[in-house]
Each structure stands twice: as structure tokens, then as C-alpha cells.
C-alpha positions as CSV (number, residue, x, y, z in Angstrom):
1,M,24.6,-140.9,-70.7
2,A,22.0,-141.6,-68.1
3,A,24.8,-142.1,-65.5
4,F,26.5,-138.8,-66.5
5,L,23.4,-136.7,-66.0
6,P,23.1,-137.0,-62.2
7,L,26.8,-136.2,-61.8
8,F,26.4,-133.1,-63.9
9,I,23.4,-131.9,-62.0
10,F,25.4,-132.4,-58.7
11,V,28.3,-130.4,-60.0
12,A,26.0,-127.6,-61.2
13,V,24.2,-127.4,-57.9
14,A,27.5,-127.5,-56.1
15,A,28.8,-124.6,-58.3
16,T,25.8,-122.4,-57.8
17,G,24.1,-123.4,-54.6
18,F,26.9,-124.4,-52.3
19,P,28.2,-120.9,-51.5
20,W,24.6,-120.0,-50.5
21,A,24.5,-123.0,-48.3
22,C,27.8,-122.1,-46.6
23,Q,27.1,-118.4,-45.9
24,R,25.9,-117.5,-42.4
25,K,23.8,-114.5,-41.5
26,E,25.5,-112.6,-38.7
27,S,23.0,-111.2,-36.1
28,P,23.3,-107.4,-35.6
29,K,25.5,-106.6,-32.6
30,A,23.5,-105.4,-29.6
31,A,24.2,-101.7,-28.6
32,A,26.1,-101.4,-25.2
33,S,24.0,-99.9,-22.4
34,P,25.2,-96.6,-20.9
35,P,27.1,-97.0,-17.6
36,E,25.2,-96.2,-14.4
37,V,26.7,-93.6,-12.1
38,L,25.6,-92.1,-8.8
39,V,25.4,-88.3,-8.8
40,T,24.7,-85.5,-6.3
41,E,24.1,-81.8,-6.8
42,A,26.8,-79.3,-6.1
43,A,25.6,-77.6,-2.9
44,T,26.3,-74.2,-1.4
45,R,26.8,-73.3,2.2
46,D,28.9,-71.2,4.6
47,V,32.2,-73.0,5.3
48,P,34.5,-72.1,8.1
49,V,38.2,-72.3,7.1
50,Y,40.6,-73.6,9.7
51,R,44.4,-73.9,9.8
52,E,46.0,-76.7,11.9
53,W,49.5,-77.1,13.3
54,I,51.0,-80.1,15.2
55,G,51.9,-79.0,18.7
56,T,53.0,-80.4,22.1
57,L,51.6,-79.9,25.5
58,D,53.7,-78.7,28.5
59,G,53.0,-77.4,32.0
60,S,52.5,-73.7,32.4
61,E,55.2,-73.9,35.1
62,N,57.8,-76.7,35.3
63,A,60.2,-77.1,38.3
64,D,63.0,-79.6,38.4
65,I,63.5,-80.5,42.0
66,R,67.2,-80.8,43.0
67,A,69.0,-81.1,46.3
68,R,70.7,-77.9,47.4
69,V,73.0,-79.6,49.8
70,S,74.9,-82.8,49.6
71,G,73.7,-85.6,51.8
72,Y,71.9,-89.0,52.0
73,L,68.2,-89.1,51.2
74,L,66.3,-89.9,54.3
75,K,62.6,-89.8,53.2
76,R,60.2,-89.3,50.3
77,N,57.2,-87.5,51.6
78,Y,54.9,-87.4,48.6
79,K,52.9,-89.8,46.5
80,E,54.3,-90.1,43.0
81,G,52.0,-88.7,40.3
82,S,49.9,-86.9,42.9
83,F,48.9,-83.2,43.1
84,V,51.1,-81.2,45.5
85,K,50.7,-77.6,46.6
86,K,53.4,-75.0,46.8
87,G,55.3,-75.5,50.1
88,D,54.5,-79.2,50.5
89,L,57.4,-81.3,51.8
90,L,58.7,-83.6,49.0
91,F,62.0,-85.0,50.3
92,E,64.2,-85.0,53.5
93,I,68.0,-85.3,53.6
94,D,69.7,-86.6,56.7
95,P,70.1,-83.4,58.8
96,R,72.6,-84.6,61.4
97,P,75.8,-83.3,59.7
98,F,74.2,-79.9,59.2
99,E,72.9,-79.7,62.8
100,A,76.5,-80.3,63.9
101,A,77.8,-77.6,61.5
102,L,75.2,-75.2,62.8
103,A,76.2,-75.8,66.4
104,E,79.9,-75.3,65.5
105,A,79.0,-72.0,63.6
106,K,77.2,-70.7,66.7
107,S,80.1,-71.5,69.0
108,Q,82.6,-69.8,66.7
109,L,80.5,-66.7,66.4
110,Q,80.3,-66.5,70.2
111,Q,84.0,-66.8,70.5
112,S,84.5,-64.1,67.9
113,K,82.1,-61.8,69.6
114,H,83.8,-62.1,73.0
115,L,87.2,-61.5,71.4
116,Q,85.9,-58.5,69.6
117,L,84.5,-57.0,72.8
118,A,88.0,-57.5,74.4
119,T,89.8,-55.8,71.6
120,Q,87.2,-53.0,71.5
121,S,87.8,-52.3,75.2
122,E,91.6,-52.4,74.5
123,S,91.3,-50.0,71.6
124,E,89.3,-47.5,73.7
125,R,91.9,-47.7,76.4
126,S,94.7,-47.2,73.9
127,E,93.0,-44.2,72.5
128,T,92.8,-42.6,76.0
129,L,96.5,-43.4,76.7
130,F,97.5,-42.1,73.3
131,K,95.8,-38.8,73.9
132,R,97.8,-38.5,77.2
133,Q,100.9,-39.5,75.2
134,V,101.4,-42.5,77.4
135,I,101.8,-45.0,74.5
136,S,103.2,-44.6,71.1
137,E,101.2,-43.9,68.0
138,K,102.2,-47.3,66.6
139,E,100.9,-49.2,69.6
140,Y,97.6,-47.2,69.4
141,I,97.2,-48.0,65.7
142,N,97.9,-51.7,66.3
143,D,95.1,-51.9,68.9
144,I,92.7,-50.1,66.6
145,Q,93.4,-52.4,63.7
146,M,93.1,-55.5,65.9
147,N,89.7,-54.4,66.9
148,F,88.6,-53.7,63.3
149,S,89.9,-57.2,62.3
150,N,87.8,-58.8,65.1
151,V,84.7,-56.8,64.0
152,A,85.2,-58.2,60.5
153,K,85.7,-61.7,61.9
154,V,82.4,-61.4,63.8
155,G,80.7,-60.4,60.5
156,A,82.2,-63.5,58.7
157,Q,81.1,-65.8,61.5
158,T,77.6,-64.3,61.4
159,A,77.4,-65.1,57.7
160,A,78.8,-68.6,58.3
161,L,76.1,-69.1,60.9
162,E,73.4,-68.0,58.5
163,Q,74.8,-70.3,55.8
164,A,74.8,-73.3,58.3
165,R,71.2,-72.4,59.2
166,L,70.2,-72.4,55.5
167,N,72.0,-75.7,54.8
168,L,70.0,-77.3,57.6
169,E,66.8,-75.8,56.1
170,F,67.7,-77.2,52.7
171,C,67.6,-80.7,54.1
172,K,63.9,-80.4,53.7
173,I,62.9,-80.0,50.0
174,F,59.6,-78.4,49.3
175,S,57.6,-77.9,46.1
176,P,58.0,-74.4,44.6
177,V,54.8,-74.6,42.6
178,D,51.3,-76.2,42.6
179,G,51.1,-79.1,40.3
180,I,51.6,-82.8,39.6
181,A,54.8,-84.3,41.1
182,G,56.5,-86.9,38.9
183,I,58.1,-90.2,39.6
184,A,61.1,-89.9,42.0
185,Q,64.4,-90.4,40.3
186,A,66.3,-91.0,43.6
187,Q,65.6,-93.6,46.2
188,V,66.0,-93.4,50.0
189,G,69.6,-93.9,50.9
190,D,71.0,-92.3,47.7
191,L,73.7,-89.6,48.0
192,V,72.1,-86.5,46.4
193,G,73.1,-82.9,45.9
194,T,76.6,-83.7,44.5
195,P,77.9,-81.5,41.6
196,G,76.0,-82.5,38.5
197,G,73.6,-84.5,40.6
198,M,70.4,-85.9,39.4
199,V,66.9,-84.3,39.4
200,L,65.0,-85.8,42.3
201,T,61.7,-85.3,40.5
202,S,59.7,-82.7,38.6
203,V,56.6,-80.7,39.4
204,S,54.4,-79.3,36.6
205,T,51.5,-76.9,36.9
206,L,48.9,-78.4,34.5
207,D,46.0,-76.0,35.0
208,P,46.4,-73.9,33.0
209,L,48.3,-75.9,30.5
210,K,50.7,-74.6,27.8
211,L,50.4,-75.5,24.1
212,L,53.4,-75.0,21.9
213,F,53.2,-75.2,18.1
214,P,55.4,-73.9,15.2
215,I,54.1,-71.8,12.4
216,S,55.8,-70.8,9.2
217,E,57.3,-67.4,8.5
218,V,54.6,-66.7,5.8
219,E,51.8,-67.7,8.2
220,Y,53.3,-65.5,10.9
221,L,53.4,-62.5,8.5
222,I,49.8,-63.1,7.4
223,A,48.6,-63.3,11.1
224,R,50.9,-60.7,12.5
225,Q,48.3,-58.0,13.0
226,R,45.9,-60.4,14.8
227,I,48.8,-61.7,16.9
228,E,49.8,-58.2,17.9
229,E,46.3,-57.2,18.8
230,S,45.9,-60.2,21.0
231,L,49.2,-59.8,22.8
232,S,48.5,-56.1,23.5
233,Q,45.7,-57.1,25.9
234,P,46.0,-58.5,29.4
235,L,46.2,-62.3,29.4
236,N,42.8,-62.8,31.0
237,E,41.2,-60.5,28.5
238,R,42.7,-62.1,25.4
239,P,40.2,-63.9,23.1
240,A,40.2,-67.7,23.4
241,F,40.3,-68.8,19.8
242,I,42.9,-71.6,19.6
243,Q,41.1,-75.0,19.6
244,L,42.9,-78.1,20.7
245,I,42.3,-81.4,18.7
246,L,43.5,-84.4,20.7
247,A,45.3,-87.4,19.3
248,D,42.0,-89.4,19.0
249,G,40.5,-86.6,16.9
250,T,38.2,-85.2,19.5
251,P,38.2,-81.5,20.2
252,F,39.1,-80.4,23.8
253,P,36.2,-78.5,25.3
254,Y,38.4,-75.5,26.4
255,Q,40.0,-73.2,23.9
256,G,43.4,-71.5,24.4
257,R,44.5,-67.9,24.6
258,L,47.6,-66.7,22.8
259,L,50.5,-66.5,25.4
260,S,53.6,-65.6,23.4
261,V,55.5,-65.7,20.2
262,N,59.2,-66.7,20.3
263,R,61.8,-64.0,19.6
264,Q,63.4,-65.7,16.6
265,V,62.7,-68.0,13.7
266,N,64.2,-71.5,13.7
267,Q,66.6,-71.4,10.8
268,A,66.6,-75.2,10.4
269,T,62.8,-75.4,9.9
270,G,61.8,-71.8,8.9
271,T,59.2,-71.7,11.7
272,I,58.5,-69.6,14.7
273,L,57.3,-71.1,18.0
274,V,53.9,-69.9,19.3
275,T,52.6,-70.7,22.8
276,A,49.0,-70.6,24.2
277,L,47.4,-71.2,27.6
278,L,44.3,-73.2,28.1
279,E,42.3,-74.5,31.0
280,N,42.8,-78.1,32.0
281,P,40.3,-78.9,34.8
282,G,41.1,-82.2,36.6
283,N,44.6,-82.3,35.0
284,V,43.3,-84.5,32.2
285,L,46.0,-83.5,29.7
286,R,49.6,-84.1,30.5
287,P,53.0,-82.6,29.3
288,G,54.5,-84.3,26.3
289,Q,51.2,-85.2,24.6
290,F,50.8,-84.4,20.9
291,A,47.8,-82.4,19.8
292,R,46.7,-80.2,16.9
293,A,46.2,-76.5,17.3
294,R,43.3,-75.4,15.1
295,V,42.5,-71.7,14.4
296,L,39.5,-70.3,12.4
297,V,41.1,-68.1,9.8
298,E,38.2,-67.3,7.5
299,N,34.4,-67.9,6.9
300,L,33.5,-68.6,3.3
301,S,30.0,-67.5,2.5
302,G,28.0,-69.5,-0.1
303,A,30.9,-71.8,-1.0
304,V,30.3,-74.5,-3.6
305,V,31.0,-77.9,-2.0
306,V,31.0,-81.5,-3.2
307,P,31.9,-84.8,-1.4
308,Q,35.6,-85.4,-1.3
309,R,35.2,-88.8,-2.8
310,A,34.0,-87.1,-6.0
311,V,37.2,-85.2,-6.6
312,M,39.9,-86.9,-8.7
313,E,43.6,-85.8,-8.4
314,I,46.0,-86.5,-11.2
315,Q,49.5,-85.2,-10.8
316,G,48.4,-82.2,-8.7
317,N,45.5,-81.4,-10.9
318,Y,41.9,-81.9,-9.8
319,Q,38.9,-83.0,-11.9
320,L,35.2,-83.8,-11.5
321,G,32.9,-86.0,-13.4
322,I,29.9,-83.9,-14.5
323,V,26.6,-85.1,-16.0
324,G,25.1,-82.5,-18.2
325,P,21.8,-82.1,-20.0
326,G,20.6,-85.2,-21.8
327,G,22.8,-87.4,-19.5
328,I,26.0,-86.6,-21.4
329,A,29.1,-87.0,-19.2
330,E,32.0,-84.5,-18.9
331,I,35.4,-84.6,-17.2
332,R,36.1,-81.1,-16.0
333,P,39.2,-79.6,-14.4
334,V,38.5,-77.6,-11.2
335,K,40.3,-75.7,-8.5
336,V,39.8,-76.9,-5.0
337,G,39.8,-74.9,-1.8
338,A,39.4,-75.8,1.9
339,R,38.1,-79.1,3.2
340,D,35.1,-79.2,5.5
341,G,34.5,-82.5,7.1
342,K,33.9,-85.0,4.3
343,D,33.2,-82.3,1.7
344,W,35.6,-80.2,-0.4
345,V,35.1,-76.6,-1.4
346,I,35.4,-76.1,-5.2
347,A,37.0,-72.6,-5.7
348,S,36.3,-72.5,-9.4
349,G,35.1,-74.6,-12.3
350,L,31.7,-75.7,-10.9
351,K,28.4,-74.0,-10.5
352,P,25.8,-74.7,-7.8
353,G,23.2,-77.3,-8.8
354,E,25.4,-79.1,-11.4
355,Q,25.3,-82.9,-11.2
356,V,28.6,-84.3,-9.9
357,V,29.5,-87.9,-10.2
358,V,30.3,-89.4,-6.8
359,E,30.5,-93.1,-7.7
360,G,31.3,-94.7,-11.1
361,V,33.4,-91.9,-12.5
362,Q,35.9,-94.4,-13.8
363,K,33.2,-95.8,-16.2
364,I,32.4,-92.6,-18.0
365,K,33.9,-91.0,-21.1
366,A,33.7,-87.4,-22.0
367,G,30.8,-86.8,-24.4
368,S,29.2,-90.2,-23.8
369,P,25.8,-90.8,-22.3
370,V,25.4,-92.2,-18.7
371,V,22.5,-93.3,-16.5
372,A,22.5,-91.0,-13.5
373,K,21.0,-92.0,-10.2
374,P,21.0,-90.0,-7.0
375,W,23.7,-90.6,-4.4
376,T,23.0,-90.2,-0.8
377,V,25.2,-90.4,2.3
378,A,24.4,-93.7,4.0
379,M,26.1,-96.2,6.2
380,G,28.9,-98.0,4.4
381,T,30.1,-97.4,0.9
382,P,27.3,-96.9,-1.7
383,K,27.3,-99.5,-4.4
384,V,26.8,-98.9,-8.2
385,S,24.8,-101.8,-9.7
386,A,26.7,-103.4,-12.5
387,K,25.2,-104.2,-15.9
């Protein structure tokens, strides 16, 4: 009985006290801290709205230099890539065959003139004899016709002499315009001037320079009145409103004047070609370069702007993270407008002064609290401290 009592007490304690001993008190779960975001106020300012088109540069005048007579190239008289003036000598063709042809043409003309003088004297004599009825009418007419034939021959020989003189002059090839002369495509000793012959070089006038860029049909119709007003004025009085943005993103200091609009729309692209002229001191820009044509189309007064990095795009729809009163977050759809540098115009859906999330928008949920701290433009990418 004494041995049974401790066992009974152990069993009783195990039955009543063991579950209490095995239970654990779970500590209450700590509440998650609201995420931290960087915000800025939606600002307002006047925003210029630009349209841009990709264009190419070309000389205002371009001349392909070809030989006008066939012969062997004797000299190249210009420095490749240098500036040449109108009338400067560029190439010389061996003139000796043309000098010989000119001498022959002169000789033939002299012979024809002497023969014509003889036949003229004979026709005058025949006329006198015919009036006296010494010779027949047939003989008289033959003498007159012979003289007319020789007069025509003199005219033909005179033209041949002029052509020979021109051919000799064409042995010297001059620049037809002021501009930059390109690299020569023919070398000394080459036979040039053959049918389908090569271009010897090209000369382009680079100051002023021509800018060519295509615009869509819709853009043309929208700007038609402004284009017509500009084209109706003399070229030097047209407003210079076309800005050139170079390939490295820098604006060219001289703006262009509208020069022309092509007569038809390109059916393959649905665009119409527009050209402009702009000054190019020092011939800095060259034909073939790509550039953007920028035109101011509108000034937005008091536009609401936010940093572009704050705008989220999802399948063509745009959203902003907004921090409202009490630090409650909101995801709001908006309509965007023009871009201005690193900012984006919000056309609708946002009021000036509202707190817009710039960094950390991926951490927020609509209706949840956040800790908002000011975002400032600084060097590098601003960092959001993690918690």
C-alpha cells in the first residue's frame, strides 16, 4: 500500500499538471512598420511643348562634277575636302587632241569661206549673163544653188569651230558653286568623260545648310496655316523657328527657316518631306549627318508636372502613387501630356501640391499607411532606407 501511493500521486499529477507544463505561451506578433517612401509635391509651371522629327542634313547646293569631253585626266588642282569658290579650277584633261581638232576646224572654215566667195562671185556673174540672155536659166539656177550650198557649209564649219573651241575649254573643269569639294573619284591618268562615266567629285554649299525631315499627313494638316504663312514671305524674312538637335543631344546654335514642302505625300510612309535652311558658319555640319528637327508647337501655362520616374506605365495606362492625409497611400490613374526634360506633364488626375511618390512606390498598397519623406533631385539615384 505504501509503494502504491507514490505511483498514484505521480499518475494524478501527470493527468492534471502535465498539460499545463507542456503548454507554451506564444508572444504577441509585432506589428509591421509602415514602408518608407520618398515623395515630392506636384509642381506647376509653364511648359513649352515641342515636336521632334528625325532628319538628315544636305548641302543647300550640290554639284556632281563630271567631265564634258572624253580624255585622259592630266591634273587634279584642288585639295580634297577643302573649300573651293565658284570658278576655281578642279581638274584638267589632256588638251592636245582638242587643240588639234580646233586647228582642223579653223582650217576647214577658211576653206569653206574661200569657196563660198568664189561661188558668190560666180552666181553674181551668172545673174548678169542671164539677164542678157547669154546663159540658160538652168545654168543660172545651178550657180545660185551652189552658192547657197557653200553659204550653208560656211555656217556648219563655223558651228564646228565653236564646238571645237568649247571642247578645248571643257578640258579644264571648274567648280560651279562655292562649297566643300569631296574626295576625288578619278585619278590622274584615268580615261574620263566616257558615256556613263564616273563622277569626278562633288561640291556642296554648306553655308547655308539644308535640313530635310518628314512629317505625317496629320501633322501637316495641323500646321498647314503656319506653313503657308511662312512660305508666303521672302526667304530672308521668314521666322527662324526650327531648332536642330545634333546626334550627341546638343542644340545647334542657329535655327532654321522653312524652305519648302514637297509636292506630294510618300505613299509608302504616309509622310511629306519638309526642308529648312540654317546657317552653318565654319562648315561645322556636313551632308549626310542625322539630326532632330525640333519645333515649338505650344506653351502650356500653369501645367502640373512630376518627375518622370514617378510615373508608372502598365499596358498603356499611367498611374501615380499618392500619399494623402494621414499618410495613407493611393494608386491613382492619370493622363499624361508632354515631357519637359526629366519631368512629365500630368494632363488630368492630379492637383497641384499633392504628394507624389517618387521612390518606393512598389512597396505601397492602396489604403495602407506609409512613412513619407521628402525627395530631392541630387547626384546619383536617391536611396530609400530599408527597414
